[in-house]
C-alpha positions as CSV (number, residue, x, y, z in Angstrom):
1,M,-10.1,22.4,39.7
2,T,-9.9,25.1,37.1
3,T,-10.0,28.7,38.8
4,L,-9.8,31.8,36.0
5,P,-10.0,35.6,36.6
6,P,-13.6,36.6,37.4
7,S,-16.0,38.2,34.0
8,P,-18.4,40.6,33.6
9,S,-21.8,39.9,33.9
10,S,-22.9,41.4,30.9
11,P,-23.9,39.3,27.8
12,R,-21.0,38.1,25.3
13,F,-22.1,40.4,22.2
14,V,-22.4,43.3,24.8
15,Q,-18.6,42.0,26.0
16,A,-17.2,41.9,22.5
17,L,-18.4,44.8,20.9
18,A,-16.8,47.1,23.9
19,T,-13.6,45.4,23.3
20,L,-13.4,45.5,19.3
21,T,-15.4,49.2,19.0
22,Q,-13.0,50.0,22.2
23,P,-10.3,48.5,22.9
24,H,-7.9,50.5,24.6
25,R,-10.8,51.9,26.8
26,G,-12.7,48.4,27.2
27,M,-9.7,47.2,28.6
28,R,-9.4,49.5,31.0
29,R,-12.0,49.8,32.6
30,M,-12.0,46.2,32.8
31,R,-8.8,46.9,35.0
32,E,-10.6,49.3,37.2
33,R,-13.6,46.8,37.9
34,Y,-12.0,43.6,37.8
35,G,-8.0,44.2,38.6
36,D,-5.0,43.0,36.1
37,A,-6.9,39.8,35.5
38,F,-10.3,38.9,34.0
39,T,-12.0,36.9,31.9
40,I,-13.8,38.1,28.7
41,H,-16.1,37.2,25.6
42,L,-13.7,37.8,22.7
43,P,-14.2,36.5,19.5
44,P,-12.6,35.1,18.2
45,F,-10.8,34.2,21.3
46,G,-13.6,32.1,22.6
47,D,-14.1,33.3,26.9
48,A,-10.5,34.4,27.2
49,P,-8.7,35.3,30.7
50,V,-7.1,38.4,29.8
51,I,-3.8,39.1,31.9
52,S,-1.4,42.2,32.5
53,D,0.3,40.9,35.7
54,P,3.9,40.5,34.9
55,G,4.9,37.2,36.9
56,E,1.9,36.0,35.3
57,I,3.1,37.0,31.9
58,R,6.5,35.6,32.1
59,Q,5.4,32.1,33.8
60,L,3.3,32.6,29.9
61,F,6.1,33.2,27.8
62,Q,7.9,30.3,29.8
63,A,6.0,27.6,29.2
64,S,7.3,24.9,27.2
65,T,5.3,24.5,24.0
66,D,3.7,21.8,24.8
67,V,1.6,23.5,27.4
68,A,1.0,26.6,25.3
69,E,1.3,27.8,22.0
70,T,0.7,30.1,19.5
71,L,-2.6,31.3,19.7
72,E,-5.1,30.0,17.8
73,P,-6.3,31.2,15.5
74,N,-3.5,33.3,14.0
75,L,-2.4,35.2,11.2
76,G,-1.2,32.3,9.7
77,R,-4.6,32.1,8.7
78,V,-3.4,34.8,6.0
79,L,0.0,34.6,5.5
80,G,0.5,30.6,4.9
81,P,0.6,27.9,6.9
82,G,4.0,27.6,6.0
83,S,4.5,30.9,8.1
84,L,5.5,31.7,11.6
85,F,3.3,32.3,12.9
86,A,1.3,28.9,11.7
87,L,3.7,26.5,12.7
88,K,4.7,25.5,15.8
89,G,6.8,23.2,18.0
90,D,10.1,21.6,15.7
91,E,8.6,23.3,12.7
92,H,8.4,26.6,14.2
93,R,12.1,26.2,15.7
94,S,13.9,24.7,12.5
95,Q,12.2,27.7,10.5
96,R,13.2,29.9,12.7
97,K,16.7,29.0,12.8
98,L,16.6,29.8,9.3
99,L,15.6,32.7,8.8
100,I,17.4,34.3,12.3
101,P,20.8,35.1,10.7
102,P,19.6,37.9,8.7
103,F,18.3,39.9,10.9
104,H,20.6,39.9,13.5
105,G,24.7,40.8,13.6
106,R,26.7,41.8,10.6
107,R,23.6,40.9,7.8
108,L,21.5,44.0,9.9
109,A,23.4,46.7,9.9
110,A,24.4,45.7,5.9
111,F,20.5,46.9,5.7
112,E,21.3,50.5,7.6
113,Q,22.9,52.6,4.5
114,L,19.3,50.7,2.3
115,V,17.1,52.0,4.9
116,E,18.4,55.5,5.1
117,D,18.5,55.9,1.3
118,E,14.7,55.5,1.3
119,T,13.7,57.7,4.0
120,V,16.5,60.5,1.7
121,R,13.9,59.5,-1.3
122,E,10.4,59.7,0.2
123,L,11.5,62.8,2.1
124,A,12.3,64.9,-0.6
125,T,8.7,64.7,-1.6
126,W,7.3,66.4,1.6
127,P,5.5,69.6,1.7
128,E,6.9,72.9,4.0
129,G,5.3,74.9,6.1
130,R,2.5,72.8,5.3
131,P,0.3,70.0,7.7
132,F,0.2,66.7,6.2
133,P,-0.1,63.1,8.0
134,V,3.6,61.4,8.1
135,L,1.7,57.3,8.2
136,P,1.3,57.2,4.6
137,S,4.9,58.4,4.1
138,T,6.5,56.1,6.6
139,A,4.6,53.0,5.0
140,R,6.5,53.8,1.4
141,I,9.7,54.2,3.2
142,T,9.1,50.4,5.2
143,L,8.0,48.5,2.4
144,N,10.4,50.1,0.0
145,A,13.0,49.0,2.7
146,I,11.9,45.6,3.3
147,L,11.5,44.8,0.0
148,R,15.1,45.6,-0.6
149,A,16.2,44.2,2.6
150,V,14.6,40.8,1.4
151,F,14.6,40.3,-2.6
152,G,17.8,42.6,-3.7
153,A,18.4,44.6,-6.3
154,E,15.6,46.6,-8.0
155,G,13.6,45.3,-10.8
156,A,9.5,44.6,-12.4
157,E,8.7,42.5,-9.9
158,L,9.0,44.6,-6.6
159,E,7.1,48.0,-9.0
160,E,4.7,44.6,-8.7
161,L,4.8,43.9,-5.4
162,R,5.2,47.5,-3.8
163,E,1.9,47.7,-5.2
164,L,0.3,44.4,-4.4
165,L,1.1,44.6,-1.1
166,P,-0.6,46.9,0.7
167,R,-4.2,45.6,-0.4
168,M,-3.0,42.6,0.5
169,V,-2.2,44.0,4.1
170,T,-4.8,46.4,4.5
171,L,-7.9,43.1,2.8
172,G,-5.3,40.5,4.5
173,S,-5.7,42.3,8.1
174,R,-9.9,42.8,7.9
175,L,-9.9,38.8,7.4
176,L,-8.3,37.8,9.7
177,F,-10.6,36.7,12.3
178,L,-13.8,36.2,9.8
179,P,-14.6,32.9,9.2
180,I,-13.7,31.1,5.9
181,P,-16.4,30.0,3.7
182,Q,-16.0,26.5,1.5
183,G,-16.8,28.2,-1.5
184,G,-17.1,32.4,-2.1
185,G,-17.2,33.4,-5.4
186,R,-14.6,35.4,-6.8
187,W,-15.2,38.9,-6.0
188,S,-16.0,37.9,-2.4
189,P,-13.6,39.3,0.2
190,W,-12.1,36.1,0.8
191,G,-12.0,35.7,-3.5
192,R,-10.6,38.9,-3.6
193,Y,-7.9,37.6,-1.4
194,R,-7.4,34.3,-2.6
195,A,-6.8,36.3,-5.9
196,A,-4.3,38.8,-5.1
197,R,-2.6,35.6,-2.6
198,Q,-1.9,33.7,-6.8
199,K,-0.9,36.6,-8.0
200,Y,2.0,37.2,-5.1
201,D,3.1,33.6,-5.2
202,A,3.6,33.7,-9.3
203,I,5.8,36.8,-8.8
204,V,7.8,35.2,-6.1
205,D,8.6,32.3,-8.3
206,R,9.6,34.7,-11.1
207,L,12.3,36.3,-7.8
208,V,13.2,32.9,-7.2
209,D,14.1,31.7,-10.8
210,K,16.3,34.8,-11.3
211,A,18.0,33.8,-7.9
212,E,19.0,30.1,-9.0
213,R,20.4,31.0,-12.1
214,D,22.0,34.3,-9.7
215,E,26.1,33.1,-10.3
216,R,27.0,35.2,-7.6
217,L,24.0,33.8,-5.2
218,D,26.8,33.6,-2.7
219,E,27.7,37.3,-3.1
220,R,24.1,38.5,-2.0
221,N,23.2,39.9,1.8
222,D,19.2,39.7,0.9
223,V,17.6,37.6,2.8
224,L,15.9,35.9,-0.5
225,A,19.2,34.1,-1.3
226,M,20.5,33.7,2.1
227,M,17.2,31.7,2.1
228,L,17.6,29.2,-0.7
229,Q,21.3,28.6,0.7
230,S,19.8,27.7,4.3
231,R,19.6,24.0,5.3
232,Y,17.3,22.5,7.7
233,E,19.3,20.4,9.8
234,D,19.0,16.8,8.1
235,G,19.9,18.9,4.8
236,T,17.1,20.0,3.2
237,A,16.0,23.3,1.3
238,M,12.8,25.0,2.6
239,S,9.6,24.2,0.1
240,R,8.9,26.9,-2.5
241,R,5.3,26.9,-0.6
242,D,6.9,27.7,2.4
243,L,9.6,29.8,1.2
244,A,6.8,32.2,-0.1
245,D,4.8,32.2,3.4
246,Q,7.8,33.1,5.6
247,L,8.5,35.8,2.9
248,L,5.3,37.0,2.7
249,T,5.4,36.9,6.5
250,L,8.1,39.0,6.5
251,L,6.8,41.8,4.0
252,A,4.0,42.1,6.1
253,A,5.5,42.2,9.6
254,G,8.3,44.3,8.3
255,H,6.0,47.4,7.3
256,E,2.7,48.2,8.6
257,T,3.8,48.5,12.3
258,T,7.1,50.1,11.8
259,A,5.6,52.7,9.6
260,T,2.6,53.4,12.3
261,T,5.5,53.4,14.5
262,L,6.7,56.2,13.5
263,A,3.7,58.1,13.1
264,W,3.3,57.3,16.6
265,L,6.7,58.9,17.1
266,V,5.7,61.5,14.9
267,E,2.7,62.5,17.3
268,R,4.0,62.4,20.8
269,L,7.5,64.7,19.6
270,R,5.0,67.5,18.3
271,R,3.6,67.1,21.7
272,H,6.7,66.9,23.5
273,P,8.8,69.9,22.2
274,N,11.5,69.5,25.2
275,V,12.3,66.1,24.0
276,L,12.1,66.7,20.0
277,H,14.8,70.0,21.4
278,D,17.3,67.5,23.2
279,L,17.5,65.0,20.1
280,V,17.9,67.6,17.5
281,V,20.8,68.4,19.9
282,E,21.9,64.9,19.8
283,V,21.4,63.9,16.3
284,D,24.2,67.1,15.5
285,A,26.2,66.0,17.5
286,G,26.2,62.5,16.1
287,G,24.4,60.9,19.6
288,K,21.9,58.0,19.7
289,E,20.9,57.3,23.6
290,L,18.1,60.1,23.4
291,R,16.7,58.1,20.2
292,E,16.8,55.2,21.3
293,A,15.1,55.4,24.5
294,S,12.6,58.1,22.9
295,I,11.7,54.5,20.5
296,I,10.9,52.9,23.4
297,E,9.0,54.5,24.9
298,V,6.9,55.6,21.7
299,Q,6.4,51.6,22.0
300,R,5.0,51.4,25.1
301,V,3.1,54.2,25.6
302,R,1.5,54.0,21.9
303,P,1.7,49.8,21.4
304,V,0.2,49.0,18.0
305,I,-0.5,45.6,18.3
306,D,-3.4,45.1,21.4
307,I,-2.5,41.7,22.7
308,V,-0.5,38.5,22.2
309,G,-1.1,35.4,23.6
310,R,-1.2,31.3,24.1
311,H,-3.5,28.9,23.2
312,I,-3.4,26.0,26.4
313,K,-2.6,22.5,25.8
314,S,-2.4,21.5,28.3
315,D,-3.7,22.6,32.0
316,I,-1.4,25.4,33.4
317,Q,-0.9,27.6,36.4
318,L,-0.3,31.2,36.0
319,G,-0.3,32.8,39.6
320,R,-3.6,32.7,41.3
321,W,-5.3,30.7,37.9
322,T,-5.6,27.5,36.6
323,V,-6.3,27.6,32.9
324,P,-7.1,24.7,31.4
325,K,-6.8,23.1,28.0
326,G,-8.3,24.0,25.0
327,R,-8.5,28.5,26.4
328,N,-6.8,30.7,25.0
329,V,-4.9,33.0,27.1
330,L,-4.4,36.6,26.1
331,V,-1.7,39.4,27.3
332,S,-3.2,43.0,27.2
333,I,0.1,45.2,26.1
334,D,-1.7,48.5,27.4
335,L,-2.7,47.1,30.6
336,I,1.1,46.6,31.4
337,H,2.5,49.1,29.8
338,D,0.2,51.5,31.7
339,D,0.5,49.9,35.0
340,P,2.0,52.5,37.6
341,A,4.0,49.7,39.6
342,V,5.2,49.0,36.5
343,F,6.3,52.0,34.9
344,P,5.7,55.1,37.1
345,N,3.5,57.6,36.2
346,P,2.4,55.7,32.6
347,R,1.1,58.0,30.4
348,A,3.5,60.5,30.8
349,F,5.2,60.1,27.5
350,D,8.8,59.9,29.4
351,P,11.7,59.4,27.4
352,S,14.2,59.7,30.0
353,R,13.5,56.7,32.2
354,F,15.0,54.3,29.6
355,L,18.4,56.1,29.2
356,G,21.2,53.9,30.1
357,T,18.8,50.9,30.5
358,K,17.0,48.6,28.7
359,P,13.5,47.7,29.3
360,D,12.5,44.4,31.0
361,L,11.3,42.1,28.2
362,H,8.4,41.1,30.5
363,H,7.2,44.1,30.8
364,W,7.8,45.8,27.9
365,I,5.9,43.5,24.9
366,P,5.5,45.3,21.6
367,F,7.2,42.3,20.2
368,G,5.5,39.7,21.9
369,G,7.5,37.5,24.1
370,G,9.8,34.4,25.0
371,I,9.7,31.8,21.3
372,R,7.2,33.3,19.5
373,R,8.4,37.2,20.2
374,C,8.9,39.0,17.0
375,L,11.8,37.5,14.8
376,G,12.5,40.6,13.5
377,A,12.8,42.6,16.8
378,A,16.0,44.1,15.9
379,F,15.6,45.2,12.1
380,A,12.1,47.0,13.0
381,S,14.2,49.2,15.9
382,M,17.6,49.2,13.7
383,E,14.6,51.0,10.7
384,L,13.1,53.0,13.3
385,N,16.3,54.2,14.6
386,V,17.6,55.1,11.1
387,V,14.5,56.8,9.7
388,L,14.1,59.3,13.2
389,R,17.8,60.5,12.8
390,T,17.1,60.9,9.1
391,T,14.3,62.9,9.2
392,L,15.4,65.0,12.4
393,R,18.8,66.1,10.5
394,D,17.1,67.0,7.3
395,F,14.1,68.5,8.9
396,T,12.8,70.4,11.6
397,L,9.6,69.3,13.3
398,V,7.0,71.7,14.7
399,P,5.8,71.3,17.3
400,T,2.3,71.5,18.0
401,S,-0.6,72.7,21.1
402,D,-3.4,70.6,19.4
403,P,-5.2,67.3,21.1
404,D,-3.1,63.8,21.1
405,E,-4.6,62.1,17.9
406,R,-7.1,59.4,19.2
407,W,-5.9,55.8,18.3
408,R,-7.7,54.0,14.7
409,S,-7.8,50.0,14.3
410,R,-6.0,49.5,10.7
411,G,-7.7,45.9,11.4
412,V,-3.9,44.5,13.3
413,A,-2.6,48.0,14.0
414,N,-3.9,50.7,15.8
415,A,-2.7,54.0,14.2
416,P,-3.1,57.5,15.2
417,A,-6.2,59.2,13.5
418,K,-4.9,61.6,11.3
419,G,-1.9,59.6,10.3
420,G,0.3,61.5,12.6
421,I,0.6,64.9,11.4
422,A,3.7,67.3,11.2
423,V,4.4,70.1,9.4
424,V,8.0,70.0,9.0
425,H,10.7,72.6,7.4
426,R,14.1,71.6,5.6
427,R,17.4,72.0,7.5
428,A,19.6,74.7,5.7
429,I,23.1,73.1,5.6
430,R,25.9,75.2,8.4
431,V,29.2,74.7,8.5
432,L,30.7,73.9,11.9
433,P,34.1,76.3,13.2
434,A,37.0,74.1,12.5
435,A,38.2,71.8,14.7
436,A,41.6,71.0,14.8
437,G,42.5,71.5,11.8
438,A,38.7,69.8,10.7
439,T,36.0,70.8,9.3
440,T,32.5,69.6,10.0
441,G,29.3,70.2,8.7
442,A,26.0,69.8,10.3
443,R,22.9,70.9,10.6
444,S,21.3,74.1,11.4
C-alpha cells in the first residue's frame, strides 16, 4: 500500500513556483505546516516526497542500488553520459573506484601547495579599504586550482579552459532541468552549450595527446596522468569520451560550489567578529581546529546545494512512508541542517558545536550521502581550509554590522546575493621575540 507524506492542496504550478523561486522560505513553510516530510510537485522531479528526518535519510542513503539509484534527471544531462552523475550500478562503482585515489591521502596532500599558490596570486589583486565581492576571486582561485590539479602544468590549453569553463558551468546550470530539444539552432541555449562542449572536447583531446607522449607520465601527480594509467578490473582503460565526461565533472563540481562556500565564509565571519578574532589568533599560532569547525559550520548554515535525492527503482519503506517504484525522493539539506532536534539553536553560526567532534554524515550532508556522496569532498575541504588559512594569515578581514546577505540562486548553487562583500587590509609582518634561540615570523 502506498503511503506518502501529505501534500498541499494548492495547484501544482503554484507549488512549483513557490519552491523554485523561494526554495528556503518555501521549504520551511512546508515544514511548519506538514512536519518533517511532505510531498510537493517540483519540476522536473514530479510529485516527490521531501524528507528531512535523520532516520529516514539514513535508510534512503543506505538503500541498495537495486532499490534506489541516482536522482532523475541529474547533472549527467549537461556533463555527459560518462559522468559519475549519470552512471548507475556496476558502471558507477567501477568509475568511482578509478577516481578515488587522486583525492585522498598522499595525493591530496600534494595539492595543498598548489591551492596556496593560487590563493596568494589572487589575493595580490584585492583592493584595500573598500568593499568588493569576493565570489569572483574565489571562483578564480578554485577554477585555477582544479585545472592545475586535474591537468598539471600551465599551458595554452589551460588558458582556453579558464575562459571556456565558467561560461559552460553557468549555461549548463541554467539548462539543467529544461527539456532537451530534438533540433534547436546553433544560437539556441542548447545549441550554444553543444558548441561549447565540442570546444571543450577538442581541448581535452589535445591535452590527452600531450600526456600520452609524455615519457615521464608515471612521475606526474595530476589527475589526468593517473586516470590515463588506471585500469578497470578487466584491464581495459577508460575511453576518451568517458574520460572527457569525468574530467568535466571534476572541473565543474570542484569549482562552483567551493567558490560559493568561500564567499559564504567571508559573509558569515564578518558578522561574527568574536569567531573571526579567534580564527586569526589560531592561524598565528599554527592551529587549525577552529578553522575546520568553522568550515563545517558554514556548510551547515549556508549549504550551497538545496537538495539531493534518489530515484526509486523498487518499492521502499522509509520510516513512516511507503514510496512506490518510479518516484523520486528528495532530501532537503536545508531542513535537516535547520532542525533544532539535530542541531540545537540551528540558525546561530556557532563553530564551537563542531570543536573536537566530527559531524554525523547522515545529519550534515552538504556533500550528499551514501555511495553517491561527492567524490571530491576531501579535496573541497582541503581547499576551503587552505584558502581561509592563507587569507587570514595575509589580510585583516574587517567586521561589519550590515544585514545578512540574502540567498541568491546561481542555477545549481545558492550564493550570497552580493557575492560576499569584504573589506580588507593587508597585514604587516612582525617578528616575534626569539624563543630558545630561534626567530619566528608571524603576521600582526
